[in-house]
C-alpha positions as CSV (number, residue, x, y, z in Angstrom):
1,M,88.1,-34.8,-17.8
2,T,84.7,-35.8,-18.7
3,V,83.1,-39.2,-17.8
4,E,80.3,-40.8,-19.9
5,V,77.6,-43.0,-18.1
6,R,75.0,-44.6,-19.8
7,V,72.3,-47.1,-18.6
8,E,70.0,-49.3,-20.5
9,V,66.2,-49.4,-18.7
10,R,63.7,-51.8,-19.6
11,P,60.5,-50.6,-18.6
12,P,58.1,-52.8,-16.4
13,W,55.4,-51.1,-17.5
14,P,54.1,-49.9,-21.3
15,F,56.5,-47.2,-21.6
16,R,56.7,-44.2,-24.3
17,L,58.9,-41.4,-24.2
18,Q,57.3,-37.9,-24.7
19,R,59.3,-36.3,-27.2
20,H,58.9,-32.9,-26.9
21,G,60.3,-30.2,-24.3
22,G,59.1,-28.2,-22.0
23,K,57.4,-24.4,-22.0
24,D,60.2,-23.5,-19.4
25,G,62.9,-24.3,-22.0
26,V,65.0,-26.1,-19.8
27,L,63.9,-30.0,-21.6
28,R,64.8,-29.7,-25.0
29,C,64.0,-32.6,-27.6
30,R,66.2,-33.3,-30.8
31,D,65.7,-35.8,-33.5
32,G,63.7,-37.6,-30.2
33,V,66.2,-37.4,-27.9
34,L,65.2,-35.5,-24.9
35,H,68.4,-33.3,-23.3
36,R,68.4,-31.7,-19.8
37,L,71.0,-30.0,-17.8
38,L,71.1,-31.0,-13.8
39,H,73.2,-29.8,-11.4
40,V,74.2,-32.1,-8.8
41,D,76.2,-30.2,-5.6
42,G,76.6,-27.5,-8.0
43,E,78.5,-29.5,-10.9
44,P,76.6,-29.4,-14.3
45,V,75.6,-32.9,-15.6
46,V,73.9,-33.0,-19.3
47,V,71.6,-36.0,-19.7
48,R,70.2,-37.5,-22.6
49,V,67.2,-39.8,-22.6
50,A,66.1,-41.6,-25.8
51,Q,63.8,-44.7,-26.4
52,P,65.5,-46.9,-29.6
53,A,62.9,-49.6,-29.2
54,R,59.7,-49.9,-27.0
55,D,60.9,-51.9,-24.7
56,R,64.6,-50.1,-24.1
57,V,65.0,-46.8,-22.7
58,V,68.8,-45.8,-23.3
59,F,69.8,-42.8,-20.7
60,G,73.4,-41.1,-20.8
61,A,75.2,-38.3,-18.7
62,A,78.2,-36.4,-19.1
63,A,80.1,-34.7,-15.9
64,E,83.4,-34.8,-14.5
65,R,82.2,-37.0,-11.4
66,R,80.7,-40.6,-12.1
67,D,78.5,-40.3,-9.1
68,A,77.0,-36.8,-10.3
69,A,76.2,-38.5,-13.5
70,E,74.7,-41.6,-12.0
71,Y,72.4,-39.2,-9.6
72,A,71.4,-37.3,-12.7
73,I,70.2,-40.2,-14.5
74,E,68.3,-41.7,-11.5
75,R,66.3,-38.0,-11.1
76,M,65.7,-38.3,-15.1
77,R,64.4,-41.9,-14.7
78,F,62.3,-40.6,-12.0
79,A,61.1,-37.5,-14.4
80,V,60.1,-39.5,-17.3
81,G,58.3,-42.3,-15.1
82,V,60.2,-45.2,-16.6
83,D,60.5,-47.2,-13.5
84,D,56.9,-47.0,-12.7
85,D,55.1,-50.6,-12.5
86,L,51.5,-49.2,-13.1
87,R,49.4,-53.1,-13.2
88,A,47.9,-52.8,-10.2
89,F,46.4,-49.2,-11.2
90,H,45.5,-50.7,-14.5
91,D,44.1,-53.9,-13.2
92,R,42.0,-52.0,-10.8
93,F,40.5,-49.4,-13.0
94,R,40.7,-50.6,-16.9
95,F,36.9,-50.7,-16.6
96,D,36.2,-48.0,-14.4
97,P,33.2,-46.0,-16.1
98,L,35.2,-42.6,-15.9
99,I,38.6,-43.7,-16.9
100,G,38.2,-47.3,-18.2
101,R,38.5,-46.4,-21.8
102,A,41.7,-44.0,-21.2
103,V,43.3,-46.6,-19.0
104,R,42.9,-49.4,-21.9
105,T,44.0,-47.4,-24.8
106,L,46.6,-45.5,-23.0
107,P,48.5,-47.9,-20.8
108,H,51.8,-46.2,-21.6
109,L,50.7,-42.8,-20.1
110,R,52.6,-41.0,-17.2
111,V,52.3,-37.9,-15.1
112,R,55.1,-35.9,-16.1
113,R,57.3,-34.8,-13.3
114,R,60.3,-32.6,-12.4
115,P,63.6,-34.2,-11.9
116,E,64.1,-32.0,-8.9
117,P,61.1,-31.5,-6.3
118,F,61.8,-27.7,-5.9
119,E,61.4,-27.0,-9.3
120,A,58.2,-28.4,-9.0
121,L,57.7,-26.3,-5.9
122,A,58.9,-23.3,-7.6
123,W,56.6,-23.4,-10.8
124,A,53.7,-24.3,-8.6
125,I,54.2,-21.0,-6.8
126,C,54.6,-19.2,-10.6
127,E,51.4,-20.8,-11.9
128,Q,49.2,-19.8,-9.2
129,L,45.9,-18.3,-10.2
130,I,47.1,-16.9,-13.5
131,E,47.0,-18.2,-17.0
132,F,48.9,-21.0,-18.1
133,E,50.9,-19.2,-20.8
134,R,51.7,-16.2,-18.9
135,A,52.9,-18.1,-16.2
136,C,55.7,-20.4,-18.4
137,E,56.9,-16.8,-19.6
138,I,57.7,-15.8,-16.3
139,E,59.5,-19.3,-15.6
140,R,61.5,-18.3,-18.9
141,R,62.4,-15.2,-17.4
142,I,63.3,-16.7,-14.1
143,V,65.7,-19.4,-16.0
144,R,67.0,-16.9,-18.8
145,H,68.3,-14.4,-16.2
146,A,68.9,-16.1,-13.0
147,G,69.4,-19.9,-14.1
148,R,72.7,-22.0,-14.9
149,R,73.5,-22.3,-18.4
150,D,76.4,-24.9,-19.9
151,P,78.0,-22.8,-22.5
152,R,79.0,-26.2,-24.8
153,T,75.5,-27.5,-25.1
154,G,73.5,-24.5,-24.7
155,L,71.1,-25.9,-22.3
156,W,69.7,-24.1,-19.2
157,D,68.6,-25.4,-15.7
158,V,66.5,-24.1,-13.4
159,P,67.8,-22.0,-10.6
160,S,68.6,-23.9,-7.3
161,A,66.7,-23.0,-4.0
162,A,69.7,-21.0,-2.5
163,E,69.8,-19.1,-5.9
164,V,66.3,-18.1,-5.9
165,A,66.5,-17.2,-2.2
166,A,69.4,-15.1,-3.0
167,M,67.7,-13.3,-5.6
168,G,64.9,-12.1,-3.0
169,A,61.3,-11.1,-3.9
170,A,62.1,-7.6,-5.4
171,R,64.0,-9.4,-8.2
172,L,61.4,-12.2,-8.5
173,E,59.2,-9.2,-9.5
174,S,60.9,-7.8,-12.0
175,F,59.8,-10.7,-13.9
176,D,56.1,-10.2,-13.6
177,L,55.7,-12.4,-10.9
178,S,53.2,-10.7,-8.3
179,P,54.7,-9.5,-5.3
180,A,52.7,-11.9,-2.8
181,R,54.0,-14.8,-5.2
182,A,57.2,-13.3,-5.0
183,I,57.5,-13.3,-1.4
184,A,56.1,-16.8,-0.7
185,L,58.6,-18.1,-3.5
186,T,61.6,-16.5,-1.7
187,R,60.3,-17.8,1.7
188,A,59.7,-21.4,0.2
189,A,63.2,-21.3,-1.4
190,R,64.6,-20.3,1.6
191,E,63.1,-22.7,3.8
192,V,64.7,-25.6,1.1
193,A,68.0,-23.8,1.0
194,C,68.7,-23.8,4.3
195,G,67.6,-27.4,5.2
196,R,64.6,-27.0,7.2
197,V,62.7,-28.3,4.7
198,D,63.9,-31.2,2.6
199,L,62.1,-32.0,-0.1
200,H,63.9,-35.3,-0.7
201,D,62.8,-36.8,2.7
202,P,60.4,-39.7,2.5
203,D,58.2,-38.0,5.3
204,H,56.8,-35.6,2.8
205,E,54.1,-34.3,5.4
206,R,56.6,-32.9,7.5
207,G,58.3,-30.5,4.8
208,W,54.7,-29.8,3.6
209,A,53.7,-28.6,7.1
210,R,56.4,-25.9,7.3
211,L,55.8,-25.1,3.7
212,R,51.8,-24.9,4.4
213,A,53.0,-22.2,6.9
214,I,53.9,-19.6,4.5
215,R,51.5,-17.0,3.7
216,G,50.0,-17.5,0.0
217,I,51.3,-21.6,-0.2
218,G,47.9,-23.5,0.1
219,A,46.7,-27.1,-0.9
220,W,47.0,-26.7,-4.7
221,T,50.5,-25.7,-4.5
222,L,51.5,-28.4,-2.1
223,E,49.5,-31.2,-4.3
224,F,51.2,-29.8,-7.5
225,L,54.6,-30.3,-5.4
226,A,53.7,-34.1,-4.2
227,L,52.2,-34.9,-7.8
228,H,55.1,-33.6,-10.1
229,G,57.6,-33.3,-7.9
230,Q,57.8,-36.1,-5.1
231,G,55.7,-38.9,-7.3
232,R,52.7,-38.9,-4.9
233,F,50.1,-40.4,-6.8
234,D,47.4,-40.2,-4.2
235,Q,47.9,-36.4,-4.7
236,L,45.4,-34.4,-6.8
237,P,46.0,-30.7,-8.0
238,A,42.1,-30.4,-6.9
239,G,42.1,-26.6,-7.5
240,D,43.6,-26.8,-10.8
241,L,41.0,-25.0,-13.4
242,A,41.1,-27.9,-15.8
243,Y,40.1,-30.4,-13.1
244,R,37.7,-27.8,-11.5
245,K,36.1,-27.6,-15.9
246,L,35.9,-31.3,-15.9
247,V,34.0,-32.1,-13.0
248,G,31.8,-29.4,-13.1
249,R,30.9,-30.3,-16.7
250,L,30.3,-34.2,-15.6
251,R,28.3,-32.8,-12.8
252,A,26.0,-30.5,-14.9
253,G,25.4,-32.8,-17.4
254,G,28.2,-31.1,-19.9
255,R,27.2,-27.6,-19.6
256,P,30.4,-25.9,-20.9
257,S,30.6,-22.9,-18.2
258,A,30.4,-25.1,-15.1
259,R,32.8,-25.2,-12.6
260,A,33.4,-27.1,-9.7
261,E,34.9,-26.0,-6.2
262,E,38.0,-27.3,-5.1
263,D,36.6,-29.6,-2.4
264,E,34.0,-31.0,-5.0
265,V,37.2,-32.0,-7.1
266,R,38.6,-33.5,-4.3
267,A,35.6,-35.7,-3.2
268,F,35.0,-36.6,-7.0
269,F,38.5,-38.4,-7.5
270,A,38.4,-39.6,-3.6
271,P,37.4,-43.2,-4.8
272,Y,40.6,-43.5,-6.6
273,G,42.5,-43.4,-3.3
274,E,46.1,-43.6,-3.7
275,W,45.8,-43.5,-7.4
276,A,43.9,-40.0,-7.1
277,G,46.7,-38.1,-9.4
278,L,47.4,-40.7,-12.0
279,A,43.3,-41.1,-12.0
280,G,43.3,-37.4,-13.0
281,A,45.6,-37.5,-15.2
282,Y,43.9,-39.9,-17.5
283,A,40.5,-38.4,-16.7
284,L,41.8,-35.0,-18.6
285,A,43.2,-37.2,-21.2
286,G,40.1,-38.9,-22.0
287,A,38.2,-35.7,-22.2
288,S,40.6,-34.2,-24.6
289,R,40.8,-37.5,-26.9
290,F,36.6,-37.3,-26.5
291,Q,36.9,-33.3,-27.6
292,R,39.3,-33.9,-30.6
293,A,37.2,-37.0,-31.9
294,L,34.1,-34.4,-31.8
295,A,35.7,-31.9,-33.5
296,A,36.9,-34.4,-36.3
């Protein structure tokens, strides 16, 4: 018997649901409603998210157990950032010389997160040092060949840590992942699957230390996990090419080919302290809007 759970949320800060799916094929948008398949202790849960009014966001979930449906809704609330109260950030930085204009004009902006932190970790490893579109194609292959599908809705879920660990590096390489990254992902999945790394543990640093011991997992991967999988606004993926380009251009007077080093990016956003990750998202959004205005 299927249980339907519905929760209506009134966001504490301006919010706008991002009505588009993800490039890995697991999040879909149909008629303005987001649909996502999640698994809770192995049980499939289909979650829907809609925003019928500016001040109301509605979550619905269908599962065999009520507690599984409620947990899946909790994870999707985290993923879309509906419960984030960003007043302190906006009060502090709305007149900042770099991001102030974007902060004032885009109060609804959120850092897009993954509902489960292992997804963020796995995709961060896939996206290391390669073109984003190629990484997305690898992620789609992993989902289609090793993910979990709901036959009723056609939705897919990312493989669990245990499933990725069981695949092994050779199978991951068959999806066009490089040998080094395939080994790193397999080892990381084993750490999570066996419980040596608990990505939901509030003491994030302890898990990061174990993951950092895996060859091929560095600062960028852990910062990506922290920001997009664990909700840590104080972490910025400083090695990301988009940030290296942005900071390089700002430091070089707008020269398009300029690139900053990872440490330079981290130092550039250090003044934003506990909000560095969100400040970075605003800096990229502001630069994008400015470039579109120039092209118009």
